[in-house]
DRENLUM-510113 format. One record per residue (C-alpha): residue number from 1; z, y negated, x. Coordinates in steps of 0.02 Angstrom, whole numbers, plus 32768, in hexadecimal, padded with zeros to 4 digits. Each point is the difference from the previous one (the first is absolute). Layout:
<atoms>
ATOM resi    w    v    u
ATOM  NUM    Z    Y    X
...
</atoms>
This chain:
<atoms>
ATOM resi    w    v    u
ATOM    1 8C47 6D2F 8E19
ATOM    2 7FE4 7FCA 80B3
ATOM    3 7F64 7FAA 803B
ATOM    4 7FE7 807E 808B
ATOM    5 7FEA 808C 7F80
ATOM    6 7F55 7FBB 7FCF
ATOM    7 7FC7 7FE3 80B3
ATOM    8 7F9A 8083 805B
ATOM    9 805A 8066 8081
ATOM   10 7FA2 8011 80A6
ATOM   11 805C 80A2 8024
ATOM   12 7FBA 8051 7F64
ATOM   13 7F6D 8076 8019
ATOM   14 7F53 7FD9 7FC0
ATOM   15 7FD0 8027 7F4F
ATOM   16 7F87 808B 7FD6
ATOM   17 7F74 7F86 7FD5
ATOM   18 8010 7FB0 80AC
ATOM   19 8004 80A4 8060
ATOM   20 7F6E 802F 806D
ATOM   21 7F91 8089 7FB9
ATOM   22 8029 80AD 8042
ATOM   23 7F6E 805B 804C
ATOM   24 7FF1 80B0 7FB9
ATOM   25 8027 808B 807B
ATOM   26 7F57 804C 8027
ATOM   27 7FB3 8051 8097
ATOM   28 7F8C 7FA1 8073
ATOM   29 7F55 8044 7FD1
ATOM   30 7FB3 7FE7 80AC
ATOM   31 808E 805B 8057
ATOM   32 7FF8 808B 7F7F
ATOM   33 7F44 8010 8019
ATOM   34 8013 800B 80BD
ATOM   35 8086 8086 7FEE
ATOM   36 7F95 8065 7F87
ATOM   37 7F6F 7FF4 807B
ATOM   38 806C 804F 8088
ATOM   39 8039 808C 7F8C
ATOM   40 7F4F 8020 7FC0
ATOM   41 7FBC 8007 80B1
ATOM   42 807F 8087 8029
ATOM   43 7FDD 805B 7F5B
ATOM   44 7F45 8007 8024
ATOM   45 8018 8040 80B2
ATOM   46 8005 80B6 8034
ATOM   47 804C 7FCF 80A8
ATOM   48 805B 7F63 8034
ATOM   49 7F87 7F6E 7FFD
ATOM   50 8066 7FA3 8083
ATOM   51 804E 802D 80A6
ATOM   52 80BE 8010 8007
ATOM   53 800E 7F4D 8042
ATOM   54 7F92 7FB6 7F78
ATOM   55 8058 8069 7F7C
ATOM   56 80A5 7FB5 8038
ATOM   57 7FB4 7F53 7FEE
ATOM   58 7FC0 802B 7F51
ATOM   59 80AD 803E 7FCD
ATOM   60 8052 7F60 8041
ATOM   61 7F7F 7F99 7FA0
ATOM   62 8022 806A 7F66
ATOM   63 80BC 7FE1 8010
ATOM   64 7FE7 7F45 8015
ATOM   65 7F8D 7FF7 7F68
ATOM   66 807B 8063 7F97
ATOM   67 807A 7F6F 8009
ATOM   68 7F88 7F9C 7F93
ATOM   69 8003 8081 7F75
ATOM   70 807D 8027 7F7A
ATOM   71 8077 808C 8034
ATOM   72 7FB2 807C 7F86
ATOM   73 7F4E 7FE0 803E
ATOM   74 8038 8009 80B5
ATOM   75 805D 80A5 7FE4
ATOM   76 7F6A 804D 7FA7
ATOM   77 7F88 7FD0 808B
ATOM   78 8079 803A 8086
ATOM   79 800B 80A8 7FA9
ATOM   80 7F42 800F 7FFD
ATOM   81 7FF6 7FD0 80B7
ATOM   82 8083 8082 802C
ATOM   83 7FA2 8087 7FA1
ATOM   84 7F5D 7FD8 8059
ATOM   85 8052 7FFB 80AB
ATOM   86 8054 80A7 7FDD
ATOM   87 7F5B 804B 7FC7
ATOM   88 7FA5 7FC7 809E
ATOM   89 8089 8035 8077
ATOM   90 8029 7FA9 80A5
ATOM   91 7F83 7F84 8045
ATOM   92 7FA3 8027 80A1
ATOM   93 8001 7F8D 8096
</atoms>
């Protein structure tokens, strides 16, 4: 048997014990809370609570926050947002 067989190989990957811990895939709670606040504000309103310009800003914020959530959470909240926007109709200027 060769001597090199017992030597460690630098090209070999790390062992499982040496691997960094994997963070579980969860949604960012603060981002989720902010998105729920936007949806609940729309759900409680009988007319749009924001002007068309501010509504556009809220939707852009909502889209940016959705990137911090798991895909399932983001899709569920987007569906709720769409339902509320459809219920309220077009925003006024």
